[in-house]
N, C-alpha and C positions, 0 to 999 in steps of 0.2 A: 333759671333753667329755660332754655329755648323750648317753645311749645312746638312739638313735632307735628301737631295736627294743622299747623298753619304753614302755608306754602311760601309766602313772601315776608310776613311780619315776624320779627324776632321779639326780644324782650323790650326793645326800645325803637319801635317803628321798623321801617325797612332800611337796611344798611348794607353797603357793599361797594365794590370797585365801580367807579363811574365808567359807563359804557361797557362794563362787564355785567354786573348785576343791575345797576341803576342806569337804565337806558332811557332815551326819550320815549320809546314805545311804552315802557313800563309806567313812566310818570304820567303819560297821557291817559292810560287805563286807570291809574289811581285817581286822577282828577275826574274822569267820567263816572267811575263807580262811586266814589265818595260823594261827588256832587249829586248823583241820583238818590243816594241813600239819605242825604241830609236835606232833601227838599220836602218840607212838611207842611205845606199850605200853599195858597195861591197868591203869595206876595213875592217881591223880588228877593231872591236869596243871595247872600254874599259870603265870600270866603276871603280871609286875609292870609297872605303868603309872605313869610320872612325867610331870610337865608343867612348863612355865614359868608365867609369871603373866598370860598374855593372857586377856582376857575369854572368847574362844572356846574356851579350854581346858576349861571346864565341859561345853560341848556335845559336844566331840569325845571327852572322857573317858567321858561317859555312853554315847555311841554305840558306842565301842570295847568298853566293858564289856558292853553288850547283845550285841554280836557274839560276844565270847569265851564268855560264859556260855551263849549259845544253842547252841554246839557242845560244851558240856560242860567248859569250862575254868574253873578257879577264878581269880579276879582279886584281886590284892593292889594296892591303891591307895596310892601313896606321897605324893601331893600335889606341891607345887612342890619340885623337886630338880634339881640340875645333871645334864646329860646323862651325864658320867662317873660320877656317883653311881648313876644308873639301870643303867649297864653293870656297875658293881661289885656292886650289890645283886642283879642278875639271877644272877650267879655265887654270891654269898654265900647267897642264899635258895633256891638249887638250883631256880630257875625254868626252865621249858622255853623261855621267850621273855621279852624285855624290850621295852617300848615307851616312847619319849619323845615327848611332844607339844610341839613347839617349832618356830619358824621362826628360831631362832638370833638373828642380829643384825638381822633384818628388822623393819619397824614392826609395831605391834600388829594391824593389819588382816589380816596374813598369819598362817598357822600351818602346821604340818607334822607328819608322822608318821614317826619313825625306828624301825626294828626292830633288835633285837639277838638273836643266837642264844644258846643256853644257855652258850656260852663267853664271852659278853660282847662279842663282835665284831659289827660291823655285818654284815648278811647279804650274801652274794655276789650278783652279777648274776643267776646262774642261779636261785637260790632266789627272788629277787624276781620273776623271770619266771614261776615256778611259781605264786606267790601271785597274780599278775595273771591268769593263765589261770583259776585257781579263782574269782577275783572276777567274771569275766565269764561264768561257767558257772551253771547252775541248781543252787543248793545246798539247795533246799527239802527234798529227800529225805535230806540228810546231816546235818540238825540232830539234836541229842541228844533222846532220848525224855524224857518228863516226869521220870522218876526220876534221870536222869543230868545234868540241867542244872547249870551251875556256880554257885558262890557268890562273893560279892564282899565284901571287908572292907578298911577303912583300916588301915594299919600305922602305929602312933604313934611307934615308936622309931627311925625311919630317920635323923633328923637326927643323933642321938647316934652311930649306927653309922658314918655317913660322916665325922663329925668325928674319931672315934677312928682310922678308917682313914687319914685325911689326916695326922694327927699321927704315926702310926707310920711314915710315910715319912721321918721325920727321926730323927737319933740321939737316944736317950732323954734324954741329959743336956743337949741343946740347948734353950735357951729364948730368947725374944725380948725379955727384960727391957731396958728403957731405949730401946727403939725406938718411935718414933711413926710409925704406919702409917695412911695414908688408904686405905680400900678402897672402890671404886666398883662396886656390884653391878648396875648398869644397870636397877634396878627389876625384876630378872629372877630366875631360878631359884635363885641362890646368896644371896639377900638375907638369909637366916637363917644358913646354915652357914658362909659365908666370914668374916664379922666374928667369929662365935663361936669358930671355930678359931684365929684370930689372937689373940684375947683369952685363950683357954685356954693358949696358948703364951707368954703373959706380955707381949705387946705392948700399948702404949697405942693403942687402935684408934679411928679417926675414920671412921664409916661414912657412905657416900653412896649414893644410888640404892637405898634400902632401904624405900621406901614405895610398893610397887606398888599400882595401883588398877585394873588390867585394861587401861588405855590407855597408860600412860607407860613401858612397857618400851622401852629403847634411846632414849628421847626426850631428846636433849641430855645423855645420860649414857652411861657404859660405854665399852668399848674403841673403838667407832666414833665417839664424840664426847668425846675426852679433855680438851677445853678446860676444863671445870668442875673436873676433877681437878687439872689443872696449876695453876689459880688457887688451889685449896684447899691444895695442897702448899706453894706459895710463901707463902701467907697464914699458915699454921700453922708454917712452917719444919719441915715433917715430914721424916723420913729417907727415906721412899719413898712413892710412890703406886702402887696396884695397880688396874687397870681390867679387869673381866671383861665378857664380852658376855652377851646375854640368856639363853643356856643354859649359860654358864660353861665352855665347852670351849676358850675362847681367852683370852689375857691380853696386855695391854700394860702396861709399867711406866713410871713417871715418876720420874726421879732427884730428889735433894734440891734441885737447881737449877731444877727444872721442865722438864727436857728429856726428850723421849720416848725410850724404849728399845724397839726392835722385836724381833721373834722371832729374827732373825739373831744379835743381840748376846746374847740369852738363851741360845740354843743354844751360843754360843761359851763363855759363862761355865760352863754346866753340863758341856760337853765337857771343858774344861780341868780342872775340879774332879774329875769322874769318872775322868779319865785318871790324875790324881795319886793317887786312891784305889784304882786298879786295878779300877774298876767298869764300864768300857766293855766290852761283850760282844764288839764288833769294833772295830778301830782306826779308827773313822770315825763319821760322822753322815749321816743321810738327810734331804735337803731337796728343794725343788722347783727348777725352772729359774728361778724368780724370785728366789731367794736371792742376795745380793750376792757379787760376786767377792772382795770383801774378806774375807768369811767363809771362802771356799775357801782363800785364801792364808794366813789366820791358822791354820786347821786344818793346812794343809800344813807350816807352821812347827813345829807340835807333832808332826809325823809322822803326822797323821790325814788320812783322805780325806773328800771330800764327794761322796756319791752323790746324783745329781739325778733327780727323777721329774717327771711331768706335774703341773700345778697341781691341788691337791685333797688334803686330808688322807688320804683313802682310799687314794690311790696311794702316799703316803709310808708308810702303815701296811703296805700289801701288800709293798712292797720290804723293809721292816724284818723282817717275818715270814719272807719268803722267804729272806733272806740273813743272818738272825741278828743284826741291829743292835738295840740297846735304847734309842737316843736318836735322835729325828728331829723334824721339824716344819716349819712354814711361817713365812715372814717376817711374815705377818699375826698371828702369836701362837698358832697351834695348836701346842702342844709335846706330843709323845707320849713318855712315859717308860714303856716297856713292861715294866719290872720290876714296876711297880705297877698299870698300868691298860691298858685295851684301846682307848682313844680319847684324844683331846686332853683335858687337864685343866688349866684355867687356874690353879686354886688350888695344885695340886701343883707346877706349874712355878714359881710365885711363891715357894713354900716352899723349893724347891731354891736359888733365888737368895738368899733371906733367910739360909739356912744358910751360904752362902759369905760373904756380907757380914758376918755375925756372927763367923765363924771368922777371917777375915783382918783384921777390925776396921778397914775402910776405907770411905769413903762410897760410896754406890751409883754415883755418877757415875764414880768411878775403877774400881770393880769391873766395871761394864758397858760400859766403853770398851775393849773388847778389840782393836778394829781400826778404822781410819778407812774408812768405807764409800766405795767408788768412786762417782764421779758416775754416776747411773742415770736415764735419760730414758725415759718411757713415754708413747706416744701411741696413741689409738684411731682407726681409720678405719672409718666406717660404709659398708656397701655394700647395694645393693637387689637385685641379681640376679647370677647367674653365680658363677664362681670366680676372682676377680681374682688370687689367688695363683698360678694356673696360667698366666697370660699371660706371654709371652716377655719383655716389657719389665720386668715385676716380677721374674721369675727373674734377669734380668741385673742389675737394681739391687741385689737381695739379695746376689748373688755378689760384686759390686763392693764392697758395704758390708763384707762379711765380710773381704775381702782388705785393705781399708784399716784395719780394726781390728786385724787380725793377732793376735799372741799377747797384746797388751796389753788386750784387751777381749772382750766377748761380745755377740752379737746374737741375740735370741729373738723369733720371729714366730709367733703362734698365733691361730687363730680362737677367739672366745669360745664357750663351751659353751652359753650361755644367750641370746645375742642376735646379730644379723647384724653383728658387729664384728670387725675383725682388730686384735689388739694388737701393737704394734711396740715392743720394749724393747731398748735398747743400754746398755752400761756400759763404762767403760774409764778409764785414768789421765788422759786428756786430755778435759776437759769439752767444749771447742769441737769436737773431732773427733766425739765421741759425739753431740752435738747435730746436727751436719751430717749424719752418717750416718743418723740417725732421720728427719730432714727429707727426705733424698733418697729413702728407701724409702717414706715416707708420700706424697710427691709421685707416685711411680710407681704406688702403689696407688690413690690418688685418681683419677688419670687412667684407670687400668684399670677402676675401678668406675663411672666416669661413664657 
């Protein structure tokens, strides 16, 4: 849910149309405000800035750089790098702050600014509010004097650093010899590091979506458009297809038959593998209310629990940190492996899967079919005014639907955080019942919203 008390920040940083919402003036203010807030001593402070491949990245990067240097912060420019790499390098380079310029899986016209603290975690709501308050105040008297202005420089070795980091998440003796891997980088931030990592591990790599031109990020490629990857995997009889999104913090997998594997199945594979190796910090996994009931039952069969949170990787991560879990994620492919990283990392999740495939020496379609997903129906109801969820007819319909599903299913009803839409999702063993239940609730909502 978008926090209405914040003016600029949504659930995942600041995001919007370039030169509409995300202007040079806004980026400059973000740099100045965040730079002032994160100066916590009398040493030279530094910020690392990474970006994806959108045309507007040049403009925003320059404006942020001006903002940070104007308040006395040194800037280390990473160029195009995955979001999780920026979080990792913020910690590795002992920076006071990390910034990722990206709108993730959105089209090129959009862009965004995500901030990471010195620990590599996204900033809390409270800190984001403090930054907003500073952005709206008069900062002219708080700029650095002429001698204390910051410097900026490009860091050349960042690709090699991230590739080494990614490879070290696997056992040293493991290689991917004999595997044909198609990797689709969405013409986005991982277009260099992902194919190279897989190649260095010994795979035969067929890269796609590695020719960014500023406009083609996520366009008919990547995890939001897996059709091209499915065709390529079938055509080349590859062992696996890996699709990242624009900033590479999420992943979808295609098996050797050209079938999609979602985040639920990936979490199941990793959970079982880590349980066997004694690597699960807690006997369970954290996912959202959208994860399939089939995953919950599969984990239950292993003696593991599924803790559910609101939709959004930040809520999954909060629950993981609070309760000591080291594996969590979303059906959409954000997989968080907190032993290694502070945010979702598509490449690291794919490597964990590849290590299991290599170890058990079975095809991806077998390894990734841990459970049969239960029929899941999702419908959206648009409304223009009022709160239809609070009307008596709707409350009654929802209660009736829950009773009819009983223990054999789940009903999830949630307002969208970004648009005037109520999402109605039900799942259960009986597809006809699930369909009927969703239609009944949608009918009640539609009448109440009229």
